[in-house]
C-alpha positions in Angstrom: 312.4 -73.8 -108.1 309.0 -72.6 -106.8 305.9 -73.2 -109.0 304.6 -70.3 -111.1 301.3 -69.3 -109.4 300.0 -68.1 -112.8 300.2 -71.7 -114.2 297.6 -74.2 -112.8 299.2 -77.4 -111.4 298.6 -80.5 -113.4 296.6 -82.1 -110.5 294.3 -79.1 -110.0 291.3 -81.0 -111.2 291.9 -83.8 -108.8 292.4 -81.4 -105.9 289.2 -79.6 -106.9 287.2 -82.8 -106.9 288.5 -83.7 -103.4 287.5 -80.2 -102.1 284.1 -80.6 -103.7 283.5 -83.9 -101.9 284.6 -82.3 -98.6 282.2 -79.4 -99.1 279.4 -81.9 -100.0 280.2 -83.8 -96.8 280.3 -80.8 -94.5 277.0 -79.5 -96.1 275.4 -82.9 -95.4 276.5 -82.4 -91.7 274.6 -79.1 -91.6 277.7 -77.0 -91.2 277.0 -73.4 -92.1 278.2 -72.5 -95.6 280.1 -69.4 -94.3 281.8 -71.6 -91.7 282.8 -74.0 -94.5 284.1 -71.3 -96.8 286.0 -69.6 -94.0 287.7 -72.8 -92.9 288.6 -73.6 -96.5 289.9 -70.1 -97.1 292.0 -70.1 -93.9 293.4 -73.5 -94.7 294.2 -72.4 -98.3 295.9 -69.3 -97.1 298.1 -71.2 -94.7 299.1 -73.7 -97.4 299.8 -70.9 -99.8 301.9 -69.0 -97.2 304.0 -72.2 -96.8 304.3 -72.9 -100.6 304.9 -69.6 -102.4 306.2 -66.1 -101.8 304.2 -63.3 -100.3 304.1 -61.6 -103.7 302.6 -64.8 -105.2 300.0 -64.9 -102.5 299.1 -61.3 -103.2 298.8 -62.0 -106.9 296.5 -65.0 -106.3 294.4 -62.8 -103.9 294.3 -60.0 -106.5 293.0 -62.5 -109.1 290.3 -63.6 -106.7 289.3 -60.0 -106.0 289.2 -59.3 -109.8 286.9 -62.3 -110.1 284.5 -61.0 -107.4 284.5 -57.5 -108.9 283.8 -58.8 -112.4 280.9 -60.9 -111.3 282.7 -64.1 -112.5 281.9 -65.9 -109.2 278.2 -65.3 -109.5 277.8 -66.7 -113.0 
């Protein structure tokens, strides 16, 4: 049964820490922040497309859009 995209996986914290370290490393290599973010987003989208339904991907993207519109990402 596919995972519910509305319930964070148990290992989300670990995955987040790994991504934070990858970002830290790329930043130390003077890679442009937009390039880093774009690469991470593209990789994330590819992984999501292989892991959940299109409707689930749309739901996740809509949550992200709502976070941008509400200013949550800027706080």
